[in-house]
C-alpha positions as CSV (number, residue, x, y, z in Angstrom):
1,X,-0.1,0.3,0.2
2,X,1.1,3.5,-1.0
3,X,0.3,6.6,1.1
4,X,-0.5,10.2,0.0
5,X,-0.2,13.2,2.4
6,X,-2.7,16.0,1.2
7,X,-1.0,19.5,2.3
8,X,-2.5,22.2,0.3
9,X,-5.0,25.0,0.7
10,X,-4.9,28.1,1.9
11,X,-5.5,27.4,5.5
12,X,-7.9,30.9,6.0
13,X,-9.2,29.8,9.1
14,X,-5.9,30.6,10.5
15,X,-4.9,33.6,9.1
16,X,-2.8,35.6,9.3
17,X,-0.5,33.2,11.0
18,X,-0.8,31.3,7.4
19,X,-0.1,34.3,5.1
20,X,3.8,33.5,4.4
21,X,3.9,29.9,6.1
22,X,2.1,26.5,5.2
23,X,-0.4,25.4,8.0
24,X,1.8,21.7,7.8
25,X,4.6,23.5,8.8
26,X,3.2,25.5,12.0
27,X,4.6,23.8,15.2
28,X,2.3,21.3,17.0
29,X,4.5,22.0,20.2
30,X,7.8,20.4,19.4
31,X,7.5,19.2,15.8
32,X,6.1,20.5,12.1
33,X,2.6,19.8,11.8
34,X,3.5,17.4,9.0
35,X,5.4,14.9,11.1
36,X,1.9,13.8,12.8
37,X,0.1,12.4,9.5
38,X,3.5,11.3,8.5
39,X,4.0,9.2,11.5
40,X,0.8,8.1,11.1
41,X,1.0,6.5,7.7
42,X,4.9,5.1,9.0
43,X,2.5,3.3,11.9
44,X,0.7,1.9,9.3
45,X,3.7,0.2,7.3
46,X,3.5,2.4,4.6
47,X,6.8,3.4,3.3
48,X,6.0,5.1,-0.1
49,X,4.5,8.5,0.2
50,X,3.2,11.3,-2.0
51,X,3.0,14.8,-0.6
52,X,0.9,16.8,-2.2
53,X,0.7,20.6,-1.5
54,X,0.8,24.1,-3.4
55,X,3.4,25.5,-5.8
56,X,4.6,28.1,-3.1
57,X,5.0,25.6,-0.1
58,X,6.0,22.4,-1.6
59,X,9.8,23.2,-2.0
60,X,9.8,23.8,1.9
61,X,8.0,20.1,2.2
62,X,11.3,18.7,0.0
63,X,13.8,20.8,1.9
64,X,12.5,19.5,5.5
65,X,11.7,15.6,4.3
66,X,14.2,15.1,1.3
67,X,13.5,12.1,-0.5
68,X,12.6,10.0,2.7
69,X,15.7,7.9,2.6
70,X,16.8,9.1,6.3
71,X,13.5,7.3,6.8
72,X,14.0,4.2,5.0
73,X,11.2,5.7,2.7
74,X,10.6,6.6,-0.6
75,X,8.7,10.1,-1.0
76,X,7.3,12.2,-3.9
77,X,6.3,15.3,-4.2
78,X,3.4,17.0,-6.4
79,X,2.1,20.4,-7.1
80,X,-1.6,20.9,-6.4
81,X,-2.7,24.4,-8.4
82,X,-5.8,25.2,-6.4
83,X,-7.5,23.4,-4.1
84,X,-10.6,21.3,-5.7
85,X,-11.5,18.8,-3.2
86,X,-9.9,15.7,-1.1
87,X,-10.6,13.6,-3.9
88,X,-8.7,15.3,-6.2
89,X,-5.7,13.9,-4.4
90,X,-6.4,10.4,-6.2
91,X,-6.4,12.1,-9.4
92,X,-3.0,14.1,-8.9
93,X,-1.6,10.4,-7.4
94,X,-2.7,8.1,-9.8
95,X,0.5,7.5,-11.6
96,X,1.7,7.3,-7.9
97,X,-0.7,4.8,-7.1
98,X,-0.1,3.1,-10.1
99,X,-1.7,-0.9,-9.5
100,X,-1.6,-0.5,-5.6
101,X,-4.2,0.0,-2.7
102,X,-3.6,3.7,-1.3
103,X,-4.2,5.6,2.1
104,X,-5.0,9.2,2.2
105,X,-4.3,11.5,5.2
106,X,-4.8,15.3,5.6
107,X,-2.0,17.6,6.2
108,X,-3.6,18.5,9.2
109,X,-5.0,15.8,11.0
110,X,-3.1,13.6,14.0
111,X,-4.3,10.5,15.9
112,X,-3.3,9.3,18.8
113,X,-3.5,5.8,21.2
114,X,-2.2,3.0,22.9
115,X,-3.4,0.8,20.2
116,X,-3.5,3.1,17.0
117,X,-0.5,1.2,15.2
118,X,-2.4,-2.4,15.2
119,X,-5.8,-0.6,14.1
120,X,-3.5,1.5,11.5
121,X,-2.0,-1.8,10.3
122,X,-4.8,-3.8,10.1
123,X,-6.3,-0.9,7.8
124,X,-3.7,-1.1,5.4
125,X,-4.1,-4.9,4.8
126,X,-7.3,-4.5,3.3
127,X,-8.0,-6.4,0.2
128,X,-10.9,-5.1,-1.3
129,X,-13.4,-1.8,-0.6
130,X,-12.3,0.9,1.8
131,X,-11.8,1.8,5.4
132,X,-12.8,5.0,7.4
133,X,-12.6,5.7,10.9
134,X,-15.2,6.9,13.3
135,X,-14.4,9.1,16.1
136,X,-17.4,10.3,18.7
137,X,-17.8,14.3,19.0
138,X,-19.8,16.5,20.7
139,X,-20.8,18.6,17.7
140,X,-21.0,16.3,14.6
141,X,-22.5,19.4,12.7
142,X,-18.8,20.6,11.8
143,X,-17.7,17.3,10.5
144,X,-18.3,14.5,8.0
145,X,-21.0,12.2,9.9
146,X,-20.8,8.3,9.2
147,X,-23.9,6.1,10.5
148,X,-22.8,2.5,10.9
149,X,-24.6,-0.9,10.8
150,X,-23.8,-3.9,13.8
151,X,-21.0,-4.9,11.8
152,X,-19.2,-1.7,11.2
153,X,-20.7,-1.2,7.7
154,X,-21.3,2.4,6.7
155,X,-25.0,2.6,5.9
156,X,-25.3,6.6,5.7
157,X,-22.8,9.4,5.2
158,X,-23.1,13.0,5.2
159,X,-21.1,16.1,4.9
160,X,-21.6,18.6,7.9
161,X,-25.4,17.6,8.2
162,X,-27.4,20.0,10.0
163,X,-29.4,16.8,11.4
164,X,-26.7,14.4,12.2
165,X,-27.8,10.9,11.7
166,X,-25.1,9.9,14.4
167,X,-22.1,11.1,16.7
168,X,-19.3,9.6,14.7
169,X,-17.5,12.3,12.6
170,X,-15.1,10.7,9.7
171,X,-11.2,11.9,10.7
172,X,-9.2,12.5,7.4
173,X,-7.8,9.1,7.3
174,X,-8.8,6.8,4.9
175,X,-7.5,3.6,3.1
176,X,-8.9,2.3,-0.2
177,X,-8.0,-0.3,-3.0
178,X,-7.2,0.4,-6.2
179,X,-10.3,1.2,-7.6
180,X,-10.6,4.9,-6.0
181,X,-8.8,6.3,-8.8
182,X,-11.1,5.5,-11.4
183,X,-14.1,6.4,-8.8
184,X,-12.2,9.9,-8.1
185,X,-12.0,10.7,-11.7
186,X,-16.2,9.7,-11.9
187,X,-17.4,11.6,-9.3
188,X,-19.2,15.4,-10.0
189,X,-18.2,18.5,-8.3
190,X,-20.3,19.5,-5.7
191,X,-22.4,22.9,-5.4
192,X,-19.3,24.1,-3.7
193,X,-17.2,23.1,-6.8
194,X,-15.2,20.3,-5.1
195,X,-14.4,16.6,-5.3
196,X,-15.6,16.0,-2.2
197,X,-14.2,12.9,-0.2
198,X,-17.6,11.9,1.0
199,X,-18.8,11.3,-2.5
200,X,-15.7,8.9,-3.1
201,X,-16.8,7.0,0.6
202,X,-20.7,6.8,-0.3
203,X,-19.8,5.1,-4.0
204,X,-17.8,2.4,-1.7
205,X,-20.9,2.4,0.4
206,X,-23.3,1.8,-1.5
207,X,-21.2,-1.1,-3.0
208,X,-21.3,-2.6,0.2
209,X,-17.7,-2.1,0.7
210,X,-17.3,0.6,2.9
211,X,-16.0,-0.4,6.6
212,X,-15.9,1.4,9.7
213,X,-13.4,1.6,12.6
214,X,-15.0,3.4,15.5
215,X,-11.9,5.1,17.5
216,X,-13.5,4.6,21.3
217,X,-12.2,5.6,24.8
218,X,-8.2,5.9,24.7
219,X,-8.1,7.2,21.3
220,X,-7.5,11.0,20.9
221,X,-7.7,12.7,17.1
222,X,-7.0,16.4,16.5
223,X,-7.7,18.2,12.9
224,X,-5.8,21.3,13.5
225,X,-7.3,23.5,11.3
226,X,-8.1,26.4,13.4
227,X,-6.6,28.4,16.0
228,X,-8.3,26.9,19.1
229,X,-7.7,23.1,17.6
230,X,-3.9,23.9,16.7
231,X,-3.6,25.2,20.3
232,X,-5.6,22.1,21.6
233,X,-2.9,19.5,19.9
234,X,-0.3,21.3,21.0
235,X,-1.3,21.0,24.6
236,X,-1.8,17.3,24.5
237,X,1.1,16.6,22.7
238,X,3.0,18.5,25.5
239,X,1.1,17.1,28.5
240,X,1.9,13.1,27.3
241,X,5.5,13.8,26.1
242,X,6.3,15.5,29.7
243,X,4.3,13.1,32.2
244,X,5.5,10.2,29.7
245,X,8.9,10.8,28.7
246,X,7.9,9.7,25.2
247,X,8.3,11.6,21.8
248,X,4.8,11.8,19.8
249,X,5.1,11.7,15.5
250,X,9.1,10.8,16.2
251,X,9.6,9.8,12.9
252,X,13.4,8.6,13.5
253,X,12.0,6.5,16.1
254,X,9.0,4.7,13.8
255,X,11.6,4.0,11.3
256,X,13.9,2.2,13.7
257,X,11.1,0.1,15.1
258,X,9.6,-0.9,11.7
259,X,13.6,-1.6,11.2
260,X,13.7,0.5,8.1
261,X,16.7,2.4,9.2
262,X,19.9,0.8,11.6
263,X,21.3,1.8,15.0
264,X,23.6,3.7,13.5
265,X,21.7,5.8,11.5
266,X,19.5,6.3,14.3
267,X,22.4,7.4,16.7
268,X,23.6,9.9,13.9
269,X,20.2,11.6,14.5
270,X,20.2,11.6,18.2
271,X,23.8,13.4,17.6
272,X,22.4,16.0,15.4
273,X,19.4,16.7,17.7
274,X,21.1,16.2,21.0
275,X,21.0,19.9,22.3
276,X,17.0,19.1,22.3
277,X,15.0,16.5,24.1
278,X,14.1,15.1,20.9
279,X,17.6,14.1,20.4
280,X,17.6,12.8,23.6
281,X,14.6,10.7,23.4
282,X,16.3,9.4,20.3
283,X,19.5,8.5,22.3
284,X,17.4,6.2,25.1
285,X,15.5,4.4,22.2
286,X,18.7,3.3,20.8
287,X,19.8,2.2,24.5
288,X,16.9,0.0,24.6
289,X,16.9,-3.5,24.1
290,X,14.3,-3.1,21.3
291,X,14.5,-6.9,20.3
292,X,13.1,-8.1,24.1
293,X,10.6,-5.1,23.9
294,X,9.3,-6.2,19.9
295,X,9.0,-10.1,21.4
296,X,6.9,-9.0,24.4
297,X,4.4,-6.8,22.1
298,X,4.1,-9.7,19.7
299,X,3.3,-12.3,22.4
300,X,-0.2,-13.7,23.3
301,X,-0.3,-11.1,26.2
302,X,-1.0,-8.2,23.7
303,X,-3.5,-10.2,21.2
304,X,-6.5,-8.0,21.7
């Protein structure tokens, strides 16, 4: 499976902060925002990623992330001339996707939870159809909303409904089979002139092929597209990292845990960032007996 990060748009809800910088380059506590969606794809086991952004902002992402080799990955970049809807990512990325399945994550989305890695890897193993997530919110009218049956199949999906049929918002993380490129090319623009991801999901739903994984207690999801939500996400990351002594969205650590980079490479980056808590954390990771940790994590004790 391949991955796409859609990091375009003008981020008008964050003006004047984003007048001269991409929203996805803003800090969420101690890391650029794009680290968080990228870490999500990495936890799903995805090594080939396409980053889509505006002509103005794309060079900054290339400078920050490079070709992906430092994480044992491969990155490609694509310009989106103007924001015409989330489903446009599959049209722009058709050549990149090729014959593979694909995961799309929005550049301002962050998800966290103790079991999230297993959930993401399960989703990345889909054989047919689509998999999305459902996250309970107090006010669903501001989100795409999905209604599910007892088996987790989607039975209705709406974009910002005035009268929601459920309180399950759809986070900006989507997994699809290869049919998605064809579907995206066939849907029509909505009343606001955009190719809506909700319409893509509706096609899969009408075929009975849209599975929903509810993210219940123990998971946190943030859409950092407004000042309040950006601040909330930063406060959350700060609280977790300072209290537990961990790093959320530590790309080098995830690459090392996935066995995509060596301990020697990990130590190189630990030394590069040695004046920061990020670098000190990488040093602690390198000092751990990861083989023992991995064996315990993969044992029957964690088969839940």
